[in-house]
C-alpha positions as CSV (number, residue, x, y, z in Angstrom):
1,M,32.5,-46.7,-30.0
2,N,32.9,-44.9,-33.1
3,K,34.4,-41.4,-33.6
4,S,30.5,-40.0,-34.2
5,S,29.4,-41.0,-30.9
6,T,32.5,-40.1,-29.1
7,I,31.7,-36.6,-29.8
8,F,28.1,-36.7,-29.8
9,G,28.8,-37.9,-26.0
10,K,30.9,-35.1,-25.3
11,I,28.6,-32.6,-27.0
12,S,25.8,-33.8,-24.9
13,I,28.0,-33.6,-21.8
14,F,28.9,-30.1,-22.5
15,L,25.1,-29.0,-23.3
16,I,24.1,-30.5,-20.0
17,F,26.8,-28.8,-18.1
18,I,26.2,-25.2,-20.0
19,T,22.0,-26.0,-19.1
20,L,23.1,-26.4,-15.7
21,M,25.2,-23.2,-15.2
22,L,22.2,-21.4,-16.7
23,T,19.6,-22.8,-14.5
24,S,21.6,-22.3,-11.3
25,A,23.0,-19.2,-11.9
26,G,20.9,-15.9,-11.5
27,P,18.9,-14.5,-8.2
28,S,16.7,-16.1,-6.2
29,L,14.6,-14.6,-3.4
30,A,15.0,-15.6,0.3
31,G,11.2,-15.4,0.9
32,E,10.0,-18.6,2.4
33,E,12.3,-18.8,5.2
34,P,13.0,-16.4,8.2
35,I,15.8,-14.1,7.9
36,G,15.3,-12.0,11.1
37,K,13.4,-11.6,14.3
38,V,12.1,-8.8,16.4
39,A,14.3,-8.5,19.3
40,V,13.4,-5.5,21.4
41,F,10.3,-3.1,20.7
42,S,8.5,-0.1,22.6
43,G,5.6,2.0,21.7
44,E,3.6,1.6,18.3
45,V,5.2,-1.0,15.9
46,I,3.5,-2.2,12.8
47,L,4.2,-4.7,10.3
48,R,3.4,-5.6,6.5
49,G,4.3,-9.1,6.1
50,Q,3.5,-11.0,3.1
51,D,1.1,-8.1,2.0
52,V,-0.8,-8.3,5.1
53,W,-0.8,-5.5,7.9
54,G,-2.5,-7.7,10.3
55,G,-1.0,-9.2,13.5
56,D,0.6,-7.7,16.6
57,V,4.2,-7.3,16.6
58,V,5.8,-9.2,19.5
59,V,9.5,-10.1,20.7
60,G,10.9,-12.9,18.5
61,L,8.4,-12.1,15.5
62,P,10.0,-13.8,12.5
63,L,10.7,-11.4,9.6
64,F,10.9,-12.4,6.0
65,S,12.4,-11.3,2.7
66,G,9.7,-8.4,1.5
67,D,8.5,-7.3,5.3
68,K,8.3,-3.9,5.9
69,I,8.4,-2.4,9.6
70,V,6.9,1.1,10.3
71,T,7.2,2.6,14.1
72,L,4.7,5.0,14.9
73,D,5.2,6.4,18.3
74,G,7.7,3.7,19.5
75,S,11.0,2.1,18.4
76,A,12.4,-1.5,17.2
77,E,15.3,-3.5,17.3
78,L,15.7,-6.1,14.8
79,V,18.2,-9.0,14.6
80,F,19.0,-10.7,11.4
81,E,20.6,-14.3,10.5
82,D,24.2,-13.2,10.1
83,G,23.7,-10.9,13.2
84,T,23.1,-7.7,11.6
85,N,21.6,-5.5,14.2
86,V,19.2,-2.6,13.0
87,T,17.4,-0.1,15.2
88,L,14.5,1.9,14.1
89,C,13.6,5.4,15.4
90,R,10.1,6.6,15.9
91,Y,8.2,7.4,12.8
92,S,10.2,5.3,10.6
93,A,9.7,2.9,8.0
94,V,11.9,0.1,6.4
95,E,11.6,-2.6,4.4
96,F,14.0,-5.1,3.9
97,K,14.7,-7.7,1.1
98,Q,17.3,-10.9,1.0
99,W,18.2,-12.6,-2.2
100,T,20.8,-15.3,-3.2
101,R,22.6,-15.0,-6.7
102,K,23.7,-18.7,-7.2
103,G,27.0,-19.0,-8.5
104,L,28.1,-21.2,-11.4
105,P,28.7,-25.1,-10.5
106,L,32.1,-25.7,-9.9
107,I,33.5,-22.1,-10.5
108,Q,31.7,-19.7,-8.2
109,S,30.1,-19.7,-4.6
110,D,26.5,-18.5,-4.3
111,K,26.3,-15.0,-2.9
112,T,23.6,-13.6,-0.6
113,R,22.8,-9.9,-0.5
114,R,20.4,-7.7,1.6
115,R,18.8,-4.3,0.8
116,F,17.4,-2.3,3.5
117,T,15.0,0.6,1.6
118,L,14.3,3.5,4.4
119,Y,11.3,5.5,3.3
120,A,11.0,7.7,6.3
121,G,12.9,8.3,9.8
122,K,16.1,7.0,11.1
123,M,17.8,3.6,10.8
124,W,20.7,2.4,12.5
125,I,22.6,-0.7,11.3
126,E,25.4,-2.6,12.9
127,T,26.9,-5.6,10.4
128,D,30.0,-7.5,9.7
129,Y,31.2,-7.2,6.0
130,R,32.7,-10.8,6.4
131,Q,29.1,-12.5,6.9
132,M,26.6,-10.8,4.2
133,R,27.0,-7.7,2.1
134,S,24.2,-5.4,2.9
135,E,23.5,-2.0,0.9
136,I,21.2,0.7,1.8
137,A,18.3,2.2,-0.6
138,V,16.2,5.3,-0.1
139,P,14.3,6.9,-2.9
140,P,16.8,9.4,-3.9
141,M,20.0,6.8,-3.4
142,V,21.3,3.7,-2.9
143,S,24.5,3.0,-1.1
144,G,26.7,-0.1,-0.4
145,L,28.5,-0.6,2.7
146,R,31.9,-1.9,3.2
147,E,34.6,-2.4,5.9
148,D,36.8,-0.1,6.3
149,A,40.8,-0.7,7.0
150,G,41.6,-2.8,9.9
151,T,37.8,-3.8,10.4
152,T,35.2,-5.9,9.0
153,R,32.6,-4.3,11.4
154,I,30.2,-1.4,9.8
155,A,28.0,1.0,12.1
156,A,26.2,3.4,10.5
157,L,23.1,5.9,10.8
158,I,21.3,6.3,7.8
159,S,18.1,9.2,8.1
160,L,16.0,11.2,6.1
161,D,14.8,14.7,6.9
162,K,11.3,16.5,6.5
163,N,12.4,16.8,2.6
164,G,13.2,13.1,2.1
165,E,16.7,14.4,1.6
166,A,19.2,11.4,2.8
167,F,22.2,11.6,5.3
168,M,24.7,8.8,6.1
169,S,27.1,9.0,9.1
170,F,29.7,6.2,9.7
171,D,31.1,5.2,13.0
172,E,32.7,2.2,11.6
173,G,33.0,1.0,7.9
174,D,32.2,3.2,4.7
175,R,30.3,3.1,1.3
176,S,31.4,0.3,-1.3
177,F,29.5,2.7,-4.0
178,T,26.9,5.4,-3.8
179,I,24.6,6.3,-6.4
180,G,22.3,9.5,-6.2
181,P,22.4,12.7,-3.9
182,W,23.4,12.2,-0.4
183,K,24.9,14.2,2.4
184,M,27.4,13.0,5.3
185,G,26.1,13.7,8.3
186,V,22.7,13.4,10.3
187,A,19.4,14.9,9.4
188,E,17.4,16.8,11.9
189,N,14.8,15.2,13.9
190,V,11.5,15.8,12.5
191,P,9.0,17.1,14.8
192,P,6.2,14.3,15.5
193,A,3.3,16.7,14.0
194,A,5.4,16.6,10.7
195,A,6.4,12.9,11.2
196,K,3.0,12.0,11.6
197,E,1.8,13.7,8.1
198,N,4.5,11.6,6.1
199,E,2.8,10.1,3.4
200,F,4.3,6.7,3.7
201,I,3.5,6.8,7.8
202,K,0.0,7.5,6.8
203,K,-0.6,5.0,4.3
204,A,0.9,2.1,6.4
205,L,-1.1,3.2,9.4
206,A,-4.4,3.4,7.1
207,A,-3.7,0.1,6.0
208,K,-2.8,-1.5,9.5
209,T,-6.5,0.2,10.5
210,A,-7.9,-1.6,7.7
211,A,-6.6,-4.7,8.6
212,L,-7.6,-4.2,12.2
213,V,-11.0,-3.4,11.0
214,A,-11.3,-6.6,9.3
215,Q,-10.0,-9.0,12.0
216,R,-13.2,-7.1,14.4
217,A,-15.8,-7.7,11.7
218,S,-15.3,-11.0,11.7
219,E,-15.5,-11.3,15.5
220,K,-19.0,-9.2,15.7
221,E,-21.7,-10.9,17.2
222,D,-24.5,-8.3,17.5
223,L,-25.7,-9.0,13.8
224,D,-27.9,-11.3,12.2
225,K,-26.1,-13.7,9.9
226,A,-26.3,-12.0,6.4
227,A,-25.2,-8.5,7.9
228,A,-22.4,-9.8,9.6
229,E,-21.1,-11.6,6.5
230,S,-21.7,-8.5,4.5
231,L,-19.6,-6.5,6.7
232,R,-16.9,-9.4,7.0
233,K,-16.6,-9.4,3.1
234,L,-16.4,-5.4,2.7
235,A,-13.9,-5.3,5.5
236,W,-11.7,-7.9,4.2
237,I,-12.0,-6.1,0.5
238,R,-10.9,-2.8,2.0
239,A,-7.9,-4.0,4.0
240,N,-6.7,-5.4,0.8
241,K,-7.3,-2.4,-1.0
242,A,-5.5,-0.5,1.8
243,S,-2.5,-2.8,1.8
244,A,-2.3,-2.3,-2.0
245,E,-2.6,1.3,-2.0
246,E,0.6,1.5,0.4
247,A,2.4,-1.0,-1.7
248,L,1.3,0.9,-5.1
249,Y,2.4,4.7,-3.5
250,S,5.9,2.9,-2.3
251,A,6.8,1.4,-5.4
252,K,6.0,4.1,-7.7
253,H,7.8,6.2,-5.5
254,L,11.1,4.4,-6.3
255,V,10.1,4.3,-9.6
256,D,10.2,8.1,-9.9
257,W,13.4,8.6,-7.6
258,T,15.6,5.6,-7.5
259,P,18.9,6.5,-9.5
260,D,19.6,2.3,-9.4
261,K,18.5,0.0,-12.1
262,Q,18.0,-2.9,-10.0
263,V,15.8,-1.4,-7.4
264,L,13.8,0.3,-10.1
265,G,13.0,-2.7,-11.8
266,D,12.1,-4.3,-8.4
267,S,10.3,-1.6,-7.9
268,R,8.3,-1.7,-11.2
269,E,7.2,-5.1,-10.8
270,A,6.1,-4.2,-7.3
271,A,4.0,-1.4,-8.7
272,R,2.4,-3.6,-11.3
273,V,1.6,-6.2,-8.8
274,A,0.2,-3.7,-6.5
275,E,-1.7,-2.2,-9.2
276,E,-3.6,-5.1,-10.0
277,R,-4.2,-6.2,-6.5
278,L,-5.9,-2.5,-6.2
279,K,-8.2,-2.8,-9.3
280,T,-9.2,-6.0,-8.2
281,A,-10.1,-4.6,-4.7
282,E,-11.9,-1.5,-6.6
283,V,-14.2,-4.0,-8.3
284,A,-14.9,-6.0,-5.5
285,E,-15.6,-3.2,-3.1
286,K,-17.9,-1.3,-6.0
287,A,-19.9,-5.1,-6.2
288,A,-20.5,-5.3,-2.4
289,I,-21.5,-1.6,-2.0
290,E,-23.9,-2.4,-4.7
291,A,-25.0,-5.5,-3.0
292,G,-26.0,-3.4,0.1
293,A,-23.0,-3.7,2.4
294,L,-22.7,-1.8,5.6
295,V,-20.5,1.0,4.8
296,E,-21.8,3.2,8.0
297,E,-21.2,0.2,10.1
298,W,-17.8,-0.2,8.6
299,D,-16.6,3.4,8.8
300,A,-17.6,3.4,13.0
301,L,-15.0,0.5,13.2
302,Y,-12.6,2.2,11.6
303,Q,-13.0,5.4,13.1
304,T,-12.9,3.6,16.2
305,A,-9.8,2.2,15.3
306,M,-7.9,5.1,14.2
307,D,-8.9,7.1,17.7
308,E,-7.3,4.1,19.6
309,F,-4.1,4.5,17.7
310,E,-4.6,8.4,18.6
311,D,-5.1,7.5,22.4
312,Q,-2.2,5.1,22.1
313,R,-0.2,8.4,21.3
314,A,-1.3,10.7,24.3
315,I,-0.2,7.7,26.9
316,E,3.2,8.5,28.4
317,G,5.9,5.6,29.2
318,V,4.5,3.0,27.2
319,D,5.6,-0.5,28.2
320,E,8.5,-2.2,26.3
321,G,8.7,-5.7,24.6
322,S,11.0,-7.8,25.9
323,I,12.5,-11.4,25.8
324,G,10.9,-12.4,29.1
325,D,7.5,-10.8,29.1
326,L,5.8,-10.5,25.4
327,E,3.2,-8.3,26.9
328,G,5.6,-5.6,28.0
329,G,8.4,-4.6,30.8
330,G,11.6,-4.9,31.5
331,S,13.1,-4.6,28.6
332,R,16.7,-5.4,27.6
333,S,19.5,-5.6,25.1
334,V,19.3,-8.5,22.9
335,K,22.6,-10.0,21.5
336,P,22.1,-12.4,18.4
337,N,22.5,-15.5,20.2
338,D,19.9,-15.3,22.6
339,L,17.5,-15.5,19.5
340,G,19.7,-18.9,18.0
341,M,21.7,-16.5,15.7
342,P,25.1,-15.9,15.1
343,K,27.0,-13.4,16.9
344,P,29.0,-10.8,14.4
345,G,31.1,-9.6,17.3
346,A,31.1,-7.2,20.1
347,F,29.3,-4.2,19.1
348,T,28.9,-1.4,21.3
349,S,25.5,-0.2,22.2
350,K,24.5,2.8,20.6
351,S,21.1,5.4,21.5
352,P,21.0,6.5,17.8
353,C,17.5,7.7,18.4
354,E,18.0,10.3,20.6
């Protein structure tokens, strides 16, 4: 083998190695596999999964990166694959995103991160720093979580008051970094009447209601075939429109307020996608109405669904979801390993929603 061939071979191997490093390094979303489950819930809890607000929240429901959970007159406990526990209080809205930044081959290991974005209400989080690094985002602030001296456990309450000011309170652990305005302590409880008027909550409820109407429209049997198809089409268009409006509002709010570059970039992309979805839905809605869609029938279904949500709020002592009975009753504390997930440690139970 001559000298030039040897040099060419070494260069080729080097270029292949560089290519592998460039293609392997960088973030990838963990959206295809579940990252957690609903452990316990009570009252009204709704979910946006993969841009859709349909479906019922049940114990054991898989959670994916990009999902959003909204509690109305209820609460929810979530458990994630690494053993992280999250409790959402009444009238709270949180979105979670998980991604893996692949390390350079033979040099760095992959690093998985998770971000919880709280739009309204209160969120209690218990996590183990050794298992996964977590960060908290609210519209005006982003903060990383880290262990404190002598422990890897982190237990913190993140809350927003009626004006959107962010508060953090740690039982264990501390902040690894904080960008933006925040206060130590716990936000004052927002009265239910004011919480219901929170725009994040209202848009989520509108999207869930529109999705419910779409489901019911597809099941109606008292219309002729043409009318039923017209109503079904309009209902699904408006469900997509309401979902896009909710996503766009949330994303634009972060674009306007977040101090973090990564959150800003993610939010701008989310806003762009939501805006395209909204424009498509608006064009389709206009065409459907011009073609004679049953708008009054849709309005009646929508009002009925909204009235049902209001009636549910008036019911006292709503049954709680449980591992043993998905329909309600007998709620109990759930450890991560009850759901086939690792247990981070002996976390003490808290009641952050009182």
